[in-house]
C-alpha positions as CSV (number, residue, x, y, z in Angstrom):
1,M,9.0,-11.2,-2.4
2,T,6.5,-8.9,-3.9
3,T,4.5,-6.5,-1.6
4,I,2.1,-3.7,-2.2
5,A,5.1,-1.3,-2.0
6,D,6.2,-2.7,-5.4
7,F,3.3,-1.0,-7.2
8,T,2.4,2.4,-8.5
9,V,-1.1,3.4,-9.3
10,E,-2.7,6.5,-10.7
11,Q,-4.6,9.2,-8.9
12,P,-7.8,10.5,-10.6
13,D,-5.8,13.2,-12.4
14,G,-3.3,10.7,-13.8
15,T,-0.4,11.5,-11.4
16,P,1.3,8.5,-10.0
17,L,0.9,7.3,-6.4
18,D,3.8,5.1,-5.3
19,L,2.3,2.5,-2.9
20,S,5.6,2.3,-1.1
21,D,4.3,5.4,0.6
22,K,1.7,3.2,2.2
23,Q,4.2,0.8,3.7
24,G,3.6,0.4,7.4
25,K,-0.2,0.9,7.1
26,V,-2.9,-1.6,7.1
27,L,-4.9,-1.2,3.9
28,L,-8.3,-2.3,2.6
29,V,-8.2,-2.2,-1.2
30,V,-11.6,-2.2,-2.9
31,N,-12.9,-2.1,-6.5
32,T,-15.9,0.3,-6.3
33,A,-18.8,1.4,-8.5
34,S,-21.3,4.2,-8.1
35,K,-24.4,2.4,-9.5
36,C,-24.2,-1.0,-7.9
37,G,-26.4,-2.7,-5.3
38,F,-23.3,-2.7,-3.1
39,T,-22.6,1.0,-3.5
40,P,-24.0,1.8,0.0
41,Q,-20.9,0.1,1.3
42,Y,-19.1,3.4,0.7
43,E,-20.8,4.4,4.0
44,G,-19.3,1.5,5.9
45,L,-15.9,1.9,4.2
46,E,-15.8,5.5,5.2
47,A,-16.9,4.6,8.8
48,I,-14.0,2.1,9.3
49,F,-11.6,4.5,7.6
50,R,-12.5,7.2,10.1
51,E,-12.5,4.8,13.0
52,Y,-9.0,3.4,12.4
53,E,-7.2,6.1,10.4
54,E,-5.3,7.4,13.3
55,R,-4.0,3.9,14.1
56,G,-2.5,3.5,10.6
57,F,-5.4,2.2,8.5
58,E,-6.4,3.4,5.1
59,V,-9.0,2.4,2.5
60,L,-8.0,2.6,-1.2
61,G,-11.0,2.7,-3.6
62,F,-10.5,1.8,-7.3
63,P,-13.5,2.6,-9.4
64,C,-14.2,-0.1,-12.0
65,N,-16.7,-0.2,-14.9
66,Q,-16.3,-3.9,-15.8
67,F,-19.4,-5.2,-14.0
68,G,-22.7,-4.2,-15.5
69,A,-21.2,-0.8,-16.6
70,Q,-22.0,0.4,-13.1
71,E,-19.2,3.0,-13.0
72,P,-19.7,5.0,-16.2
73,G,-18.6,8.4,-14.9
74,D,-15.3,10.2,-15.3
75,A,-12.9,11.0,-12.4
76,A,-14.7,14.3,-11.6
77,E,-18.2,12.7,-11.6
78,I,-17.0,9.8,-9.4
79,A,-15.3,12.1,-6.9
80,Q,-18.4,14.3,-6.7
81,F,-20.7,11.3,-6.2
82,C,-18.5,9.8,-3.5
83,K,-18.2,13.2,-1.6
84,L,-21.8,14.4,-1.9
85,T,-23.5,11.0,-1.4
86,Y,-21.3,9.3,1.2
87,D,-18.9,12.1,2.4
88,V,-15.9,9.8,1.3
89,T,-12.6,11.1,2.5
90,F,-10.4,8.1,1.8
91,P,-8.5,8.0,-1.5
92,V,-10.6,7.1,-4.6
93,L,-8.1,6.5,-7.3
94,K,-8.2,6.4,-11.1
95,K,-10.8,4.1,-12.7
96,I,-9.2,0.7,-13.6
97,D,-9.9,-2.8,-14.9
98,V,-9.5,-5.6,-12.4
99,N,-9.9,-8.5,-14.8
100,G,-8.7,-9.2,-18.4
101,D,-5.7,-8.1,-20.5
102,D,-5.8,-4.5,-19.2
103,A,-6.2,-5.4,-15.6
104,S,-4.3,-3.4,-13.1
105,P,-1.0,-5.1,-12.1
106,L,-1.9,-4.4,-8.5
107,F,-5.2,-6.3,-8.8
108,D,-3.5,-9.1,-10.7
109,W,-1.0,-9.5,-7.9
110,M,-3.7,-9.4,-5.1
111,K,-5.8,-12.0,-6.9
112,G,-2.9,-14.3,-7.1
113,E,-2.1,-13.9,-3.4
114,A,-5.6,-14.4,-2.3
115,P,-7.7,-16.4,-4.8
116,G,-11.5,-16.5,-4.4
117,L,-13.8,-19.4,-4.0
118,M,-12.4,-22.7,-5.3
119,G,-9.2,-21.0,-6.3
120,S,-10.7,-18.6,-8.8
121,K,-8.5,-15.6,-9.4
122,A,-11.1,-13.5,-11.3
123,I,-12.9,-10.7,-9.4
124,K,-16.6,-11.6,-9.7
125,W,-18.2,-8.2,-8.9
126,N,-17.8,-4.7,-7.5
127,F,-16.7,-4.2,-3.9
128,T,-14.4,-7.2,-3.7
129,K,-12.0,-6.3,-0.9
130,F,-8.4,-7.2,-0.1
131,L,-6.9,-6.7,3.4
132,I,-3.2,-5.8,3.3
133,D,-1.0,-6.0,6.5
134,R,1.7,-3.4,7.6
135,D,4.4,-5.5,5.7
136,G,2.4,-5.0,2.4
137,K,1.3,-8.6,2.2
138,V,-2.3,-9.7,1.3
139,V,-3.9,-11.2,4.3
140,K,-7.4,-12.0,3.1
141,R,-9.9,-11.5,0.2
142,Y,-13.5,-10.6,1.0
143,A,-16.5,-11.1,-1.3
144,P,-18.7,-8.2,-2.4
145,Q,-21.4,-9.1,0.1
146,D,-18.9,-8.9,3.0
147,R,-19.9,-5.6,4.6
148,P,-17.0,-3.4,5.8
149,E,-18.1,-3.5,9.4
150,R,-17.8,-7.3,9.4
151,I,-14.1,-6.8,8.4
152,A,-13.4,-4.6,11.4
153,K,-12.3,-7.5,13.6
154,D,-9.7,-8.6,11.1
155,I,-8.5,-5.0,10.8
156,E,-8.2,-4.7,14.6
157,K,-5.9,-7.8,14.7
158,L,-3.5,-6.1,12.2
159,L,-3.4,-2.8,14.0
């Protein structure tokens, strides 16, 4: 059975990050954007990351420019924005596609494991979130409007 440990993603500088290194952690995987109405969720994501990090929780942010071209920057610009505007300390990885022919295999897998409304697999907008348990399985998908602090109860159950 496939788990998140079966995937490798890229860090902003292009070096690989083997997600098997995250096995045993509870993860919240999010497609992000710097110029979106939901961008202030970076603050909530950072808050829950800091609150639960010592208990084995991590947020993984994946910038995506597929929705309204709301993530136009390069890796350095994205990192600077996240750090200066929201003091983000959780990993923000290389910009990816989450839908279409060039979609990240990780996101294709998560979409299949936790479809959206009415079984839709496509990601509809920035800040769609996937909660992954310590065994690397997708537990739940959250819509962009689901604020990080509302997800805290579900994170607590997995920790």
